[in-house]
N, C-alpha and C positions, 0 to 999 in steps of 0.2 A: 442117549448117544452115553457110549459108553465112554471115560478118560481114568487114565492112574494120573493123582496129584499125593504129589509126598509134602504134607506134613505133618510141622516138630509135634511129638510128643502130647505134649502138655498144650495145643490150642487144637489136636483131635479130642482128647477128653472134654476137653469146658465146651467144642461144639456137639462132642452127645450129648453131654448130661442139660447141654439149652434147648438140645430139642426133644428131652424126652420133657423135659420144663413145659414146654408150649405144648404136647401130644403129638409132638413130627416126628417123622423118621430125619434120618441122618441129611440122605436125599433132598428128604423138600429145604430142611435147616439152609441149607449149602447153598440149594436154588435163588432162594430167597434173597441169601446172602450177595451171590454176585450183582443177581437183579438190583436189589438195592445199590448195590457199588456203579453199576454199568449202566442201569437203568432199563427198561424191556425192549428186548429191540424188537419185537413184529406192535410194537406201538412207539408211532412212527414220532408223537407230540415228546416221547421221553429223549429222544434221542438230544446229545445235547445242550444237556437243561445246565445251568448256573448256576452255581452251586456255592459264590459270595456268600454272603451277607450282603441285602439290596435295601440301598435306599432311598425310598422318598421325597419327592420332591414336591414343594407346595409350586413351583412352574414347572410344572412336565414341558421336559422335552431342555431344561437345562439341569448344571448338578454344580453344589457350590457348599460341595462341600468339607471338610476340616481333620484334617487327623481326633482334631478334640471333641466335635461332633458328632465320630465315629465312633468315637467307644463311648460317649455319652450315649446315645443312638442304641451299643450292641450290650451297653449295665442296664438302663433303663430292660431291654428287652429279656437280661440275665433276671433283672427281679423281679421281673413280671412271671416268668416260665417259673420262678422254684416262690414263687406270695410271696416276696419283699416287697410289696407295695411302695 
């Protein structure tokens, strides 16, 4: 399907450059970006995805987490992601 989307010049330039760097067309890049934001409508399992950080529980079915606990978990995830074990 065709549509017209008006993007700021700097956004379009950045999108074209990123698409080229990835070896894909602008159409492929924009389609992937929109699917990433919305989920793939052709796959029902991706609809309604939870985007918030989820916190595991040692007692499934219960949640007993403080703000400090959430901050500690997120800090640990960031450290792991960035190799600062």
